[in-house]
A tleap script that builds the chain and sets N, CA, C and O, in Angstrom:
source leaprc.protein.ff14SB
mol = sequence {
  NMET ARG GLN PHE THR THR ARG ARG LYS VAL
  CYS PHE PHE CYS LYS ASN LYS ILE SER GLU
  ILE ASP TYR LYS ASP THR GLU THR LEU ARG
  ARG PHE LEU GLY ILE TRP SER ARG ILE ARG
  ARG ALA SER GLU THR GLY THR CYS ALA LYS
  HIE GLN ARG GLN LEU ALA GLN ALA ILE LYS
  ARG SER ARG PHE LEU ALA LEU LEU ALA TYR
  THR THR CLYS
}
set mol.1.N position { 171.591 181.037 143.951 }
set mol.1.CA position { 172.448 180.474 142.930 }
set mol.1.C position { 171.884 180.795 141.556 }
set mol.1.O position { 170.673 180.735 141.342 }
set mol.2.N position { 172.763 181.134 140.636 }
set mol.2.CA position { 172.365 181.535 139.299 }
set mol.2.C position { 172.181 180.313 138.405 }
set mol.2.O position { 173.040 179.433 138.359 }
set mol.3.N position { 171.064 180.267 137.703 }
set mol.3.CA position { 170.805 179.148 136.799 }
set mol.3.C position { 171.088 179.578 135.361 }
set mol.3.O position { 170.820 180.713 134.967 }
set mol.4.N position { 171.622 178.665 134.610 }
set mol.4.CA position { 171.934 178.931 133.218 }
set mol.4.C position { 170.921 178.236 132.324 }
set mol.4.O position { 170.525 177.099 132.580 }
set mol.5.N position { 170.516 178.919 131.294 }
set mol.5.CA position { 169.620 178.315 130.312 }
set mol.5.C position { 170.410 178.084 129.031 }
set mol.5.O position { 171.312 178.851 128.693 }
set mol.6.N position { 170.063 177.033 128.341 }
set mol.6.CA position { 170.761 176.730 127.090 }
set mol.6.C position { 170.146 177.552 125.961 }
set mol.6.O position { 168.929 177.714 125.879 }
set mol.7.N position { 171.005 178.059 125.102 }
set mol.7.CA position { 170.532 178.820 123.958 }
set mol.7.C position { 169.959 177.879 122.918 }
set mol.7.O position { 170.456 176.768 122.734 }
set mol.8.N position { 168.922 178.320 122.243 }
set mol.8.CA position { 168.337 177.533 121.178 }
set mol.8.C position { 169.282 177.551 119.984 }
set mol.8.O position { 169.826 178.597 119.631 }
set mol.9.N position { 169.473 176.403 119.372 }
set mol.9.CA position { 170.366 176.305 118.227 }
set mol.9.C position { 169.720 176.961 117.010 }
set mol.9.O position { 168.503 176.908 116.836 }
set mol.10.N position { 170.531 177.567 116.189 }
set mol.10.CA position { 170.045 178.257 114.996 }
set mol.10.C position { 170.264 177.348 113.792 }
set mol.10.O position { 171.289 176.675 113.683 }
set mol.11.N position { 169.299 177.339 112.904 }
set mol.11.CA position { 169.375 176.501 111.708 }
set mol.11.C position { 170.563 176.931 110.844 }
set mol.11.O position { 170.696 178.105 110.499 }
set mol.12.N position { 171.414 175.980 110.503 }
set mol.12.CA position { 172.602 176.226 109.674 }
set mol.12.C position { 172.211 176.790 108.313 }
set mol.12.O position { 172.875 177.693 107.804 }
set mol.13.N position { 171.148 176.272 107.722 }
set mol.13.CA position { 170.746 176.652 106.377 }
set mol.13.C position { 170.063 178.020 106.362 }
set mol.13.O position { 170.242 178.786 105.415 }
set mol.14.N position { 169.287 178.335 107.391 }
set mol.14.CA position { 168.667 179.658 107.476 }
set mol.14.C position { 169.728 180.728 107.729 }
set mol.14.O position { 169.671 181.816 107.155 }
set mol.15.N position { 170.693 180.412 108.591 }
set mol.15.CA position { 171.742 181.365 108.924 }
set mol.15.C position { 172.590 181.713 107.704 }
set mol.15.O position { 172.965 182.870 107.513 }
set mol.16.N position { 172.892 180.709 106.879 }
set mol.16.CA position { 173.711 180.922 105.684 }
set mol.16.C position { 172.893 181.228 104.434 }
set mol.16.O position { 173.436 181.290 103.331 }
set mol.17.N position { 171.581 181.419 104.611 }
set mol.17.CA position { 170.651 181.765 103.517 }
set mol.17.C position { 170.708 180.761 102.370 }
set mol.17.O position { 170.774 181.142 101.202 }
set mol.18.N position { 170.682 179.468 102.717 }
set mol.18.CA position { 170.657 178.392 101.726 }
set mol.18.C position { 169.206 177.950 101.587 }
set mol.18.O position { 168.624 177.421 102.534 }
set mol.19.N position { 168.617 178.165 100.406 }
set mol.19.CA position { 167.202 177.847 100.222 }
set mol.19.C position { 166.997 176.385 99.836 }
set mol.19.O position { 166.059 175.748 100.315 }
set mol.20.N position { 167.855 175.849 98.981 }
set mol.20.CA position { 167.745 174.454 98.553 }
set mol.20.C position { 169.002 173.697 98.957 }
set mol.20.O position { 170.116 174.195 98.792 }
set mol.21.N position { 168.819 172.500 99.482 }
set mol.21.CA position { 169.951 171.673 99.903 }
set mol.21.C position { 170.337 170.768 98.746 }
set mol.21.O position { 169.503 170.030 98.222 }
set mol.22.N position { 171.602 170.825 98.349 }
set mol.22.CA position { 172.091 170.069 97.204 }
set mol.22.C position { 172.562 168.686 97.646 }
set mol.22.O position { 173.369 168.568 98.567 }
set mol.23.N position { 172.063 167.648 96.995 }
set mol.23.CA position { 172.441 166.282 97.356 }
set mol.23.C position { 173.877 165.959 96.954 }
set mol.23.O position { 174.445 164.987 97.450 }
set mol.24.N position { 174.476 166.755 96.064 }
set mol.24.CA position { 175.851 166.513 95.620 }
set mol.24.C position { 176.895 167.112 96.565 }
set mol.24.O position { 178.082 166.807 96.448 }
set mol.25.N position { 176.463 167.955 97.494 }
set mol.25.CA position { 177.366 168.587 98.458 }
set mol.25.C position { 177.523 167.662 99.669 }
set mol.25.O position { 176.909 167.874 100.714 }
set mol.26.N position { 178.353 166.641 99.505 }
set mol.26.CA position { 178.473 165.604 100.542 }
set mol.26.C position { 179.164 166.105 101.803 }
set mol.26.O position { 178.891 165.591 102.887 }
set mol.27.N position { 180.041 167.082 101.697 }
set mol.27.CA position { 180.720 167.604 102.884 }
set mol.27.C position { 179.718 168.243 103.844 }
set mol.27.O position { 179.802 168.047 105.056 }
set mol.28.N position { 178.782 168.996 103.306 }
set mol.28.CA position { 177.756 169.615 104.145 }
set mol.28.C position { 176.824 168.553 104.711 }
set mol.28.O position { 176.439 168.624 105.878 }
set mol.29.N position { 176.461 167.576 103.898 }
set mol.29.CA position { 175.537 166.536 104.357 }
set mol.29.C position { 176.160 165.689 105.463 }
set mol.29.O position { 175.452 165.242 106.365 }
set mol.30.N position { 177.470 165.462 105.410 }
set mol.30.CA position { 178.139 164.649 106.426 }
set mol.30.C position { 178.087 165.276 107.811 }
set mol.30.O position { 178.161 164.570 108.817 }
set mol.31.N position { 177.960 166.596 107.866 }
set mol.31.CA position { 177.859 167.282 109.162 }
set mol.31.C position { 176.626 166.844 109.943 }
set mol.31.O position { 176.606 166.907 111.172 }
set mol.32.N position { 175.597 166.398 109.223 }
set mol.32.CA position { 174.320 166.061 109.829 }
set mol.32.C position { 174.119 164.558 109.969 }
set mol.32.O position { 172.997 164.100 110.183 }
set mol.33.N position { 175.199 163.785 109.850 }
set mol.33.CA position { 175.141 162.339 110.036 }
set mol.33.C position { 175.851 161.967 111.330 }
set mol.33.O position { 176.838 162.597 111.711 }
set mol.34.N position { 175.341 160.940 112.003 }
set mol.34.CA position { 175.967 160.454 113.219 }
set mol.34.C position { 177.122 159.520 112.906 }
set mol.34.O position { 177.532 159.391 111.752 }
set mol.35.N position { 177.650 158.862 113.950 }
set mol.35.CA position { 178.825 158.013 113.754 }
set mol.35.C position { 178.512 156.760 112.948 }
set mol.35.O position { 179.405 156.207 112.306 }
set mol.36.N position { 177.267 156.302 112.968 }
set mol.36.CA position { 176.887 155.130 112.172 }
set mol.36.C position { 176.169 155.544 110.893 }
set mol.36.O position { 175.414 154.758 110.321 }
set mol.37.N position { 176.402 156.776 110.442 }
set mol.37.CA position { 175.802 157.340 109.225 }
set mol.37.C position { 174.288 157.440 109.304 }
set mol.37.O position { 173.599 157.329 108.291 }
set mol.38.N position { 173.780 157.647 110.491 }
set mol.38.CA position { 172.349 157.878 110.652 }
set mol.38.C position { 172.095 159.378 110.647 }
set mol.38.O position { 172.930 160.158 111.104 }
set mol.39.N position { 170.946 159.775 110.131 }
set mol.39.CA position { 170.586 161.192 110.090 }
set mol.39.C position { 170.301 161.656 111.512 }
set mol.39.O position { 169.486 161.067 112.222 }
set mol.40.N position { 170.989 162.727 111.915 }
set mol.40.CA position { 170.812 163.236 113.268 }
set mol.40.C position { 169.515 164.023 113.376 }
set mol.40.O position { 169.055 164.618 112.402 }
set mol.41.N position { 168.928 164.022 114.573 }
set mol.41.CA position { 167.652 164.688 114.807 }
set mol.41.C position { 167.801 166.207 114.716 }
set mol.41.O position { 168.890 166.755 114.890 }
set mol.42.N position { 166.696 166.859 114.442 }
set mol.42.CA position { 166.688 168.317 114.360 }
set mol.42.C position { 167.005 168.940 115.712 }
set mol.42.O position { 167.591 170.021 115.773 }
set mol.43.N position { 166.629 168.277 116.789 }
set mol.43.CA position { 166.925 168.811 118.123 }
set mol.43.C position { 168.419 168.773 118.416 }
set mol.43.O position { 168.915 169.571 119.211 }
set mol.44.N position { 169.136 167.858 117.785 }
set mol.44.CA position { 170.586 167.773 117.970 }
set mol.44.C position { 171.324 168.783 117.095 }
set mol.44.O position { 172.304 169.390 117.525 }
set mol.45.N position { 170.847 168.955 115.870 }
set mol.45.CA position { 171.556 169.806 114.917 }
set mol.45.C position { 171.053 171.241 114.909 }
set mol.45.O position { 171.789 172.152 114.529 }
set mol.46.N position { 169.807 171.455 115.324 }
set mol.46.CA position { 169.255 172.803 115.345 }
set mol.46.C position { 168.594 173.224 114.050 }
set mol.46.O position { 168.223 174.389 113.908 }
set mol.47.N position { 168.434 172.317 113.103 }
set mol.47.CA position { 167.798 172.686 111.836 }
set mol.47.C position { 166.299 172.873 112.033 }
set mol.47.O position { 165.682 172.221 112.875 }
set mol.48.N position { 165.726 173.775 111.243 }
set mol.48.CA position { 164.282 173.995 111.311 }
set mol.48.C position { 163.576 172.840 110.586 }
set mol.48.O position { 164.219 172.045 109.900 }
set mol.49.N position { 162.262 172.758 110.743 }
set mol.49.CA position { 161.501 171.635 110.192 }
set mol.49.C position { 161.583 171.578 108.665 }
set mol.49.O position { 161.714 170.500 108.084 }
set mol.50.N position { 161.506 172.734 108.029 }
set mol.50.CA position { 161.562 172.798 106.565 }
set mol.50.C position { 162.887 172.251 106.049 }
set mol.50.O position { 162.909 171.444 105.121 }
set mol.51.N position { 163.985 172.687 106.646 }
set mol.51.CA position { 165.293 172.244 106.179 }
set mol.51.C position { 165.614 170.823 106.631 }
set mol.51.O position { 166.393 170.135 105.971 }
set mol.52.N position { 165.033 170.370 107.737 }
set mol.52.CA position { 165.245 168.990 108.170 }
set mol.52.C position { 164.638 168.019 107.157 }
set mol.52.O position { 165.222 166.975 106.865 }
set mol.53.N position { 163.475 168.362 106.626 }
set mol.53.CA position { 162.845 167.523 105.596 }
set mol.53.C position { 163.676 167.514 104.318 }
set mol.53.O position { 163.889 166.458 103.722 }
set mol.54.N position { 164.144 168.687 103.895 }
set mol.54.CA position { 164.988 168.766 102.698 }
set mol.54.C position { 166.300 168.023 102.901 }
set mol.54.O position { 166.801 167.368 101.987 }
set mol.55.N position { 166.853 168.128 104.102 }
set mol.55.CA position { 168.108 167.462 104.430 }
set mol.55.C position { 167.962 165.947 104.349 }
set mol.55.O position { 168.811 165.268 103.772 }
set mol.56.N position { 166.891 165.419 104.925 }
set mol.56.CA position { 166.654 163.977 104.891 }
set mol.56.C position { 166.506 163.490 103.450 }
set mol.56.O position { 167.046 162.446 103.083 }
set mol.57.N position { 165.777 164.246 102.642 }
set mol.57.CA position { 165.582 163.865 101.239 }
set mol.57.C position { 166.906 163.894 100.487 }
set mol.57.O position { 167.185 162.996 99.692 }
set mol.58.N position { 167.728 164.917 100.728 }
set mol.58.CA position { 169.023 165.040 100.044 }
set mol.58.C position { 169.968 163.914 100.459 }
set mol.58.O position { 170.689 163.376 99.618 }
set mol.59.N position { 169.975 163.553 101.737 }
set mol.59.CA position { 170.845 162.466 102.211 }
set mol.59.C position { 170.413 161.144 101.597 }
set mol.59.O position { 171.253 160.358 101.160 }
set mol.60.N position { 169.118 160.895 101.562 }
set mol.60.CA position { 168.610 159.648 100.981 }
set mol.60.C position { 168.922 159.566 99.484 }
set mol.60.O position { 169.274 158.500 98.979 }
set mol.61.N position { 168.794 160.682 98.785 }
set mol.61.CA position { 169.110 160.715 97.351 }
set mol.61.C position { 170.602 160.495 97.128 }
set mol.61.O position { 171.004 159.786 96.205 }
set mol.62.N position { 171.414 161.107 97.977 }
set mol.62.CA position { 172.859 160.971 97.870 }
set mol.62.C position { 173.306 159.537 98.155 }
set mol.62.O position { 174.241 159.040 97.527 }
set mol.63.N position { 172.645 158.882 99.089 }
set mol.63.CA position { 172.956 157.474 99.377 }
set mol.63.C position { 172.589 156.587 98.195 }
set mol.63.O position { 173.343 155.682 97.836 }
set mol.64.N position { 171.433 156.845 97.590 }
set mol.64.CA position { 170.970 156.036 96.470 }
set mol.64.C position { 171.931 156.126 95.294 }
set mol.64.O position { 172.115 155.150 94.567 }
set mol.65.N position { 172.548 157.292 95.102 }
set mol.65.CA position { 173.494 157.494 94.008 }
set mol.65.C position { 174.924 157.153 94.407 }
set mol.65.O position { 175.859 157.421 93.653 }
set mol.66.N position { 175.097 156.571 95.572 }
set mol.66.CA position { 176.396 156.106 96.094 }
set mol.66.C position { 177.394 157.241 96.346 }
set mol.66.O position { 178.605 157.032 96.282 }
set mol.67.N position { 176.880 158.445 96.634 }
set mol.67.CA position { 177.759 159.534 97.020 }
set mol.67.C position { 178.048 159.482 98.520 }
set mol.67.O position { 179.104 159.927 98.969 }
set mol.68.N position { 177.111 158.938 99.288 }
set mol.68.CA position { 177.282 158.713 100.722 }
set mol.68.C position { 177.045 157.241 101.017 }
set mol.68.O position { 176.289 156.567 100.317 }
set mol.69.N position { 177.695 156.756 102.056 }
set mol.69.CA position { 177.498 155.362 102.451 }
set mol.69.C position { 176.240 155.237 103.320 }
set mol.69.O position { 175.876 156.165 104.042 }
set mol.70.N position { 175.594 154.089 103.237 }
set mol.70.CA position { 174.438 153.835 104.083 }
set mol.70.C position { 174.865 153.643 105.534 }
set mol.70.O position { 174.207 154.138 106.449 }
set mol.71.N position { 175.963 152.926 105.742 }
set mol.71.CA position { 176.494 152.697 107.086 }
set mol.71.C position { 178.013 152.810 107.063 }
set mol.71.O position { 178.636 152.778 106.001 }
set mol.72.N position { 178.588 152.938 108.231 }
set mol.72.CA position { 180.047 152.940 108.358 }
set mol.72.C position { 180.440 151.844 109.309 }
set mol.72.O position { 179.617 151.383 110.100 }
set mol.73.N position { 181.698 151.413 109.248 }
set mol.73.CA position { 182.168 150.347 110.129 }
set mol.73.C position { 182.426 150.854 111.513 }
set mol.73.O position { 182.829 150.087 112.387 }
savepdb mol mol.pdb
quit
């Protein structure tokens, strides 16, 4: 029987050659939030460690400036 292996996810930001993550780009940041507005893990999204740190910082900054909600109903 043939076994299938899962492909490793590719970092969205590396693939699109985005060096800095902008906290004002809420549409992109929302892609990396779960249903309760929690930051999704790098293993779920496929982001590399460098961009995962930048992503978390951008989401937190965006929340502080009320561009993103802390939680959803």
